[in-house]
C-alpha positions in Angstrom: 0.0 0.0 0.0 1.3 3.4 -0.9 1.7 6.0 1.9 2.3 9.7 1.6 4.2 11.2 4.4 4.0 15.1 4.5 7.2 16.7 5.8 8.2 20.3 6.1 11.9 20.6 6.8 11.9 24.3 6.4 9.5 24.9 9.3 9.7 22.0 11.7 7.8 21.8 14.9 7.3 25.5 15.5 5.2 24.8 18.6 8.2 23.4 20.3 10.1 26.7 20.0 9.9 27.2 23.8 12.0 24.1 24.5 14.1 23.5 21.3 16.2 25.7 19.2 15.6 25.8 15.4 18.5 23.4 14.8 17.2 21.1 17.5 13.7 21.1 16.1 15.1 20.0 12.7 17.0 17.2 14.3 14.1 16.1 16.4 11.7 16.2 13.3 14.3 14.1 11.4 14.3 11.5 14.2 10.5 11.3 14.2 10.5 10.9 10.4 13.0 8.1 10.7 10.7 6.3 13.1 7.6 6.8 10.9 9.3 5.6 7.7 10.8 2.6 9.5 7.4 1.6 10.9 5.7 2.0 7.5 8.3 -0.1 5.8 8.1 -2.9 8.4 4.3 -2.9 8.0 4.8 -3.4 4.2 3.8 0.1 3.1 5.6 2.0 0.4 6.3 5.5 1.7 6.7 8.6 -0.4 7.8 11.8 1.2 5.6 14.8 0.3 8.1 17.4 1.2 8.3 21.2 0.9 12.0 20.9 -0.2 14.3 18.0 -1.1 15.8 16.1 1.8 18.6 13.5 2.1 16.5 10.4 2.6 16.5 6.9 1.2 12.9 7.3 0.2 10.8 8.4 -2.8 10.1 12.1 -2.7 7.5 14.5 -4.2 8.5 18.1 -3.7 5.5 20.4 -3.3 5.8 23.7 -1.3 2.1 24.4 -1.2 0.2 24.3 2.0 -0.6 20.8 3.4 -4.2 20.5 2.1 -3.4 21.6 -1.4 -0.3 19.4 -1.6 -2.0 16.2 -0.4 -5.0 16.8 -2.6 -2.8 17.2 -5.6 -1.0 13.9 -4.8 -4.4 12.1 -4.3 -5.6 13.5 -7.7 -2.5 12.2 -9.3 -2.7 8.7 -7.8 -6.5 8.3 -8.1 -6.9 5.8 -5.3 -9.4 3.0 -5.6 -10.2 -0.2 -3.7 -7.4 -2.1 -5.4 -4.9 0.8 -5.0 -5.5 2.6 -1.7 -3.3 5.5 -0.7 -2.5 6.4 2.9 -1.5 9.7 4.3 0.5 9.4 7.5 1.9 12.4 9.4 5.6 12.6 9.9 5.4 13.3 13.7 3.6 10.1 14.7 6.7 9.0 16.7 4.7 6.4 18.7 3.4 4.6 15.5 4.3 1.0 15.3 3.9 -1.5 12.3 1.0 -3.0 14.2 -0.9 0.2 14.7 -0.3 1.4 11.1 -1.5 -2.0 9.8 -4.9 -1.1 11.2 -5.2 1.4 8.3 -5.8 -1.6 6.1 -9.3 -2.0 7.5 -12.2 -2.1 5.1 -13.8 1.2 4.1 -13.6 3.8 1.4 -11.9 6.1 3.9 -10.2 4.8 7.0 -9.4 7.6 9.4 -7.2 7.7 12.5 -8.2 10.9 14.4 -5.7 12.8 16.5 -6.3 14.3 19.9 -8.0 17.7 19.6 -9.9 17.0 16.4 -7.1 16.6 13.9 -6.5 13.8 11.5 -3.2 11.9 11.9 -3.6 9.2 9.3 -5.9 8.3 6.5 -6.3 5.4 4.1 -8.2 6.5 0.9 -9.9 4.1 -1.5 -12.4 6.5 -3.1 -11.0 8.5 -6.1 -13.1 11.6 -5.3 -12.3 12.0 -1.7 -10.2 15.0 -0.8 -8.7 16.2 2.4 -9.1 19.4 4.4 -6.6 19.8 7.2 -7.8 23.2 8.5 -9.3 23.3 12.0 -11.2 20.2 13.2 -10.1 18.2 10.2 -11.5 14.9 11.6 -15.1 16.2 11.4 -14.3 17.8 8.0 -13.1 14.5 6.7 -16.3 12.7 7.8 -18.3 15.4 6.0 -16.1 15.1 2.9 -16.6 11.3 2.8 -20.3 11.7 3.1 -20.4 14.2 0.3 -18.8 11.8 -2.2 -20.7 8.7 -0.9 -17.7 7.1 0.7 -17.9 4.7 3.6 -15.8 5.5 6.7 -14.0 3.3 9.2 -12.5 4.9 12.3 -9.3 3.6 13.8 -9.2 4.2 17.6 -5.5 4.0 18.4 -3.5 5.9 21.1 -0.3 5.5 19.1 -1.8 6.9 15.9 -3.7 9.6 17.9 -0.5 11.0 19.4 1.2 13.5 17.2 4.2 15.2 18.9 3.6 18.9 18.6 4.0 20.5 22.0 6.0 20.1 25.2 3.3 18.0 26.8 3.6 15.5 24.0 7.2 14.8 24.8 6.2 13.0 28.0 4.1 10.6 25.9 7.1 9.9 23.8 9.4 9.3 26.8 6.7 7.0 28.3 5.7 5.0 25.3 8.4 5.4 22.6 11.3 3.2 21.8 12.8 4.6 18.6 15.1 7.3 17.3 12.9 10.2 18.5 12.9 9.0 22.1 16.6 8.4 21.9 17.0 11.9 20.6 15.1 13.4 23.5 17.1 11.4 26.0 20.4 12.4 24.4 19.3 16.0 24.5 18.8 15.8 28.3 15.0 15.4 28.5 13.5 13.2 31.3 10.2 12.6 32.9 9.1 14.9 35.7 6.3 14.1 38.1 7.2 16.6 40.9 3.9 18.5 40.5 1.7 15.5 40.6 1.4 15.2 36.8 3.8 13.7 34.5 5.7 16.2 32.4 9.2 16.7 31.1 12.3 18.6 32.3 15.6 19.1 30.7 19.0 18.7 32.4 20.3 22.1 33.3 17.0 23.9 33.0 14.5 24.9 35.7 
């Protein structure tokens, strides 16, 4: 199964600017991408990076510097998915994704959707040629409406690992708790550790308050 992996190396993880420098954000984003590509390949997906600029990766790449929605829709229009040739869209910051969780995208349905926390959409499997994405706002609800509009059946994947996209400081705790790949190793090497001193699990960094 083909899988598109959107990746923006020119503007990585801006919501982590309070804890990581620009260079660190790029390194961390690269580590998460490695985890996602590795999990996809192990699950027998064929990943293609949908990237805003060329990157040094041993993976097929399509360069498109348009916003996410427009770039993904152009790729879907080009591939024209159908039941025999589904196309997945998997976000590059799903550092907790495993081959097993990603394999759940093979479930039956014209559109298989893995919602993210907060109403986003972290992964899709598309088998309907007329379905198009909309990643603005509460995209999960938008994708349900878009599927209905073209008469596409929908299957939802309820997965903690696919629901957890790493965007903000609080998400780093999830990665330290449940991750076991390059992204978690990157955080540990950068001095991050779990912190439960205030009664809730968060993160702290060696040498910081």
